[in-house]
N, C-alpha and C positions, 0 to 999 in steps of 0.2 A: 504494499499499499504506500502511496505517496503522501507526504505531509500536506496539510492544508495550508501552511505558511512556511516560507523559506526566507532566510536572511540573504539578501541580494548585494553582492560586493561590487565596488568600483563602478558605479553607474549613477548618473544624475537623472532626476525625473524629467528635466527638459528634453532629454534625448528620446523620450517615448511619447507617442501621440496619445496614448490612453493608459490609464492605470490598470495594472495587472494585480489582481487582488490576493494572489498567492504570495506576492513579495511582502515581507514583513518589515524590514528596515533597509535603508540605503546608505551607501557611502562609507562602508567599512572596508579596511584594506586587507587584513589578515586576522580574523578572530581566532585566538588560541585559548580555548577553554572558556566556559561560561557556567553560571549557576543561577538557580532561582532562590530568592530570599522569601520564604512563605509568610513571614511576619509582615513585611512591608509590600508583598506582592510585586517584587522587582526581579527582572532579568538583568543580570550583571555580566557584562562581556569584557574580556581583555582583548584589545586590538593592537597587534604588533605593528610598529611603525616601519618606516623605510630607512631614513638616514638619520633621524634626529630625535623623535619623540615616541615614547610608549604611552599608551592611554587606557583608561578604564571607562567604559560607557554603560549608561543605563538603557537597555533596549526597550523602546517604546514603539508600537506599531505605527508605521507610516513616516517616522522621522528619517531625516538625512544627516548623516554624520560627517560629510563633507569630502571625504577622499575622492579624487586626488587634488582637489582645490585647497584642502587644508591638511596639516599633520599636527594633531593635537589642537591647540588654540591658535596655531600659527598659520599664516598663508604658506602654501607649498608650491614651489615652481617645478612641475614635472619635467621640464627640459634639463635642469641641472641639479634637481634634488635639494636646493637650497630653501631654507625657511626664512621668514621675516615677520615681524609683528603685523598684526591685522588691525589697522586703525579704524576700519569701518566694517565690522562683522556683519555678514549676511544673516539676517534673523531666521532664514530658512535652514541654516546649517547649525547643528547642535554640537556645542562643545563637550568635551569629556568631563566627568566629575572628578577625575584625578589624572595626572600625567607627570612623567619625569623624563629627563633627557638621557641621552646616550653616554653622558659622563657618569651615569649611575647604573647602566645596564645596557643590554643588547636586544632583549626580547621579553616582553611581559608575559607572565603566566598567571591567568586569572584564578581566583580562589573562591572563598566563601565569606559571607558575613557570619561572625561567631555568634551562634545561639546556644551553646552549650552551657554547662554549669561547673565544670571542673576548674576552669581558669576565669574567675570572675573579672580580672583585670582586662580581659579582652572582650567583654560583653559589648555587643553592637558594633564592634570594629570590623572592618573589612580586612581580611587576610589574603594576601597575594604575594607575588614574588617576581624574580627575574631569572631567566634561564641560567646565565652564568656570570652576569655582571661584567663590568669593564676590567676587572682583575682576574677573571677566570674562575670565580667561585660563585655558586648559586647564592641568591640573596632573598631574604624574607622581609616583606613590608606590611605595614598596617595603617589604616586611616579611617576616619569617619568620612563616608562618601559624601562628597559635595560641599562639606564645610570645614575641612581640616587639612593640615599638611600631611605628607607621607612621612612615617617614621620607619626606622629599620630595626628588626630585632637584633640585639647584641648577644651573641651566642657563647662568648667566653673561649678559653683556650682549647676546649675539647669540641670545637665547632664541627659538627658532622657535614656541613656544607662545603668545607674546603675541598678544592679539586673535584667538586661534584656539580652535575647539571640538575637543575629543578625541572621535573617533568610535569608535575600536576599536584592537585590536592584531592583529598577524599573526605567524605563526612559520613559518620555512622548514624545508627537510628537514635542516638542520644544527642546528635548534633555536635559531637566532638570531631575535631579536625585532625587530618593526617597529611603529612608532607611526603611527596614521592620524589626520590632523587636517584641518580645513576651516576656511575663513573664513566659512562660512555654516552656521547651525545646522540648517537644513533639508536636504532631500535633493537640492535643485537647486543650480545654480552650478557654477563651474569652479575653485574655490579649494581643492580637495582636494590633499593631499600625503601621500606615504608616506615616513616617515623611519626609517632603520635605526639601532638602537642599536649603536655601534661601540666606545665606550669609556666608562669610568667611573673616577673617582679619588677617594681620600679627601680630604676637605676639610683644608687646613693648620691 
């Protein structure tokens, strides 16, 4: 069976003469993982950027997220891949709710809003990460979607993310979260691990 709605990539509505109702959203470049937050009824999408910006978007039917006119909140030039500030944003194009530059990573990996009970400090925060970061190590981030900066988990000297690639996240029936890492960037090998988030504390 075919889905009743699909996410449509790299296309602008003006290029079509009629609305095609099975298209759910427009203008994403390369969504990598998504999740549903049942509390707020949100579809949360990680969209991998091209040269400069990684972004998190809230998927809402019929909206256009701007690729390839924009990368994140910036104007994007498809001829040379350069971004620049957008002084007059097009109101038809939706900005991400969180973004970071390639100084902090290379490919966003979407996660989940934490709705578990084991780690109260993470309550209502969106947990996500980057494939391998600019230094070659997977990175874990958290934020309040839409109204807060992005923070990084500080893992300490026994950091299991060192020399690892972040592949995804999981959620169990109690809404606790798992981090999926691998020593190999590709689909082969036996270096995969599943890590459970079991505690978090404020930095002194």
